[in-house]
C-alpha positions in Angstrom: -27.9 106.9 80.2 -27.4 109.9 82.5 -25.1 112.7 81.2 -22.8 114.0 83.9 -20.5 117.0 83.7 -17.7 117.3 86.3 -16.0 120.6 86.8 -12.7 120.7 88.9 -12.6 124.3 90.1 -9.1 124.0 91.8 -6.5 125.9 89.9 -3.9 123.2 90.6 -5.1 120.0 88.9 -2.6 117.9 91.0 -4.3 119.0 94.3 -6.8 116.8 96.2 -9.7 118.3 94.3 -8.2 116.9 91.1 -8.1 113.4 92.6 -11.6 113.7 93.9 -12.9 114.9 90.4 -11.1 111.9 88.8 -12.6 109.5 91.3 -16.1 110.8 90.7 -15.4 110.4 86.9 -14.1 106.9 87.4 -17.2 105.8 89.4 -19.6 107.4 86.9 -17.8 105.7 84.0 -17.9 102.3 85.7 -21.7 102.6 86.0 -22.0 103.4 82.3 -22.9 107.0 82.6 -22.0 109.4 79.8 -19.5 111.6 81.6 -17.2 114.6 80.9 -14.5 115.9 83.2 -13.2 119.5 82.8 -10.3 120.9 84.8 -10.9 124.7 84.8 -7.1 125.2 85.0 -6.8 123.9 81.5 -9.2 126.3 79.9 -8.1 129.4 78.1 -10.2 132.4 79.1 -10.2 135.8 80.7 -11.8 135.3 84.1 -12.7 139.0 84.4 -16.2 140.1 83.3 -14.8 143.6 82.4 -18.1 145.5 81.9 -20.4 143.3 83.9 -23.6 142.5 82.1 -23.8 146.0 80.4 -21.7 144.7 77.6 -21.1 141.0 77.3 -17.6 140.2 76.1 -17.2 137.5 73.4 -16.8 134.0 74.8 -13.5 132.3 74.2 -13.8 128.9 72.4 -13.3 126.9 75.6 -16.2 128.8 77.2 -18.4 128.2 74.2 -17.7 124.5 74.5 -18.5 124.6 78.3 -21.8 126.2 77.6 -22.6 123.4 75.2 -21.5 120.8 77.8 -23.7 122.4 80.4 -26.7 122.2 78.1 -25.8 118.6 77.3 -25.6 117.6 80.9 -28.3 116.3 83.2 -26.2 116.4 86.4 -23.4 118.8 87.2 -20.7 118.0 89.8 -18.4 120.8 90.9 -15.3 120.1 93.0 -13.5 122.9 94.7 -11.7 124.0 97.8 -12.8 126.7 100.2 -10.3 129.5 100.3 -10.9 132.6 102.5 -14.5 131.4 103.1 -15.4 131.2 99.4 -14.4 129.6 96.0 -11.1 130.1 94.2 -10.9 133.2 91.9 -10.6 130.9 88.9 -14.0 129.2 89.7 -15.6 132.6 90.4 -14.4 134.1 87.2 -15.5 131.0 85.3 -19.0 131.4 86.7 -19.1 135.1 85.9 -18.2 134.5 82.3 -20.2 131.3 81.6 -23.5 131.7 83.5 -24.7 134.7 81.5 -28.2 136.2 81.1 -30.0 134.5 78.3 -28.0 131.3 78.9 -28.4 130.4 82.5 -31.2 132.8 83.6 -33.4 135.5 82.1 -34.6 138.6 83.9 -38.1 140.1 83.1 -38.5 143.9 82.6 -40.3 145.6 85.5 -40.5 142.3 87.4 -38.3 141.1 90.3 -38.4 137.5 89.2 -36.5 135.6 86.6 -36.5 132.4 84.4 -34.2 129.6 85.5 -32.9 128.4 82.2 -30.9 125.4 83.5 -33.9 123.6 84.9 -34.0 119.9 84.6 -30.5 119.4 85.9 -29.3 118.2 89.3 -26.1 119.2 91.1 -23.4 117.9 93.5 -20.9 120.1 95.3 -17.7 118.3 96.5 -15.8 120.6 98.7 -12.5 120.5 100.6 -11.5 122.7 103.5 -8.8 122.9 106.0 -11.2 124.2 108.7 -13.4 121.9 110.8 -16.9 121.5 109.4 -18.4 123.2 112.5 -16.2 126.3 111.9 -17.5 126.7 108.4 -21.1 126.2 109.5 -21.4 128.0 112.8 -18.6 130.7 112.6 -18.5 131.4 108.9 -22.1 130.4 108.1 -21.0 128.3 105.0 -20.6 131.1 102.5 -18.9 129.0 99.9 -21.7 126.4 100.1 -24.5 129.0 100.1 -23.1 130.9 97.2 -22.6 127.9 95.0 -25.8 126.0 96.0 -28.3 128.8 96.4 -27.2 131.9 94.7 -25.6 130.2 91.7 -26.9 126.8 90.8 -30.4 127.0 92.3 -30.8 130.6 90.9 -30.2 129.1 87.5 -32.6 126.2 88.0 -30.2 123.4 89.0 -32.1 121.4 91.7 -31.6 119.6 93.9 -28.0 120.4 94.7 -26.4 118.0 97.2 -23.3 118.9 99.2 -20.4 116.7 100.2 -17.7 118.5 102.3 -14.4 117.0 103.4 -13.0 119.0 106.3 -9.7 119.4 108.1 -7.9 118.2 104.9 -4.5 119.5 106.0 -4.5 117.3 109.1 -5.8 114.1 107.5 -3.7 111.0 107.3 -3.5 108.9 104.1 -6.2 106.4 105.2 -8.6 109.3 105.8 -7.8 110.8 102.4 -8.4 107.4 100.8 -11.8 107.3 102.5 -12.6 110.7 101.0 -11.6 109.4 97.6 -13.7 106.2 98.0 -16.7 108.1 99.1 -16.4 110.4 96.0 -16.0 107.3 93.8 -19.2 105.9 95.2 -21.1 109.2 94.6 -19.9 109.1 91.0 -21.0 105.4 90.7 -24.5 106.4 91.7 -24.5 109.4 89.5 -25.5 111.7 92.4 
C-alpha cells in the first residue's frame, strides 16, 4: 500500500488549495492508500531559520513529526498558490526549517556534490495561480515551479516530480473550479 503525504502550503486552509488538498486526500483514501494530510497553517513553528545552517535551531514538536512523516512517505504531494512569482512565506519557512542538512541532503567536504537523502520518493506539485499559464511560463519563467521541483525536491532526491497547475483561478466559474477539484481527486485516486 503506497504511503502518501499531502502538504497544504496555503496559509488559509479555507482557500481553494485546502479544497484541492482534501480532494487529493479523498481520492487516495478511496483507492486504499495510506495517506496523511497536513495543513501547514495548523503547525506551530517559527518559520525563520535565524542562523542559517551555521547553528541549527531546535525543531518544534510539529516539525519533528513532519520529518517522521516525510521519512514514512513514498509519495509527497504539495499544494500551494503562486504569490509574487513564488511560494507563500509559510511554505518557504517550512522548507527552510524541515529540509535540513543531515535529514534531506548531505554535503561532502571539499566536494561540490551532495547526497540526496530523500531518494525513493516521488512528488506531485498542485499549484494555483491567478495568472494565465503562459504568463508564468514565458514571462516569469516558472520560478515557483522550478524552485519546488528542481531546487528543493529533486535536490533532496525526490524524483520524478510531476506538476499540475490550475491557472486564472480568480476568473474561473464554479464548473471550472469543480473540474479542477475533480482532476485533483483523480490524481489522488491514482496516487500520482
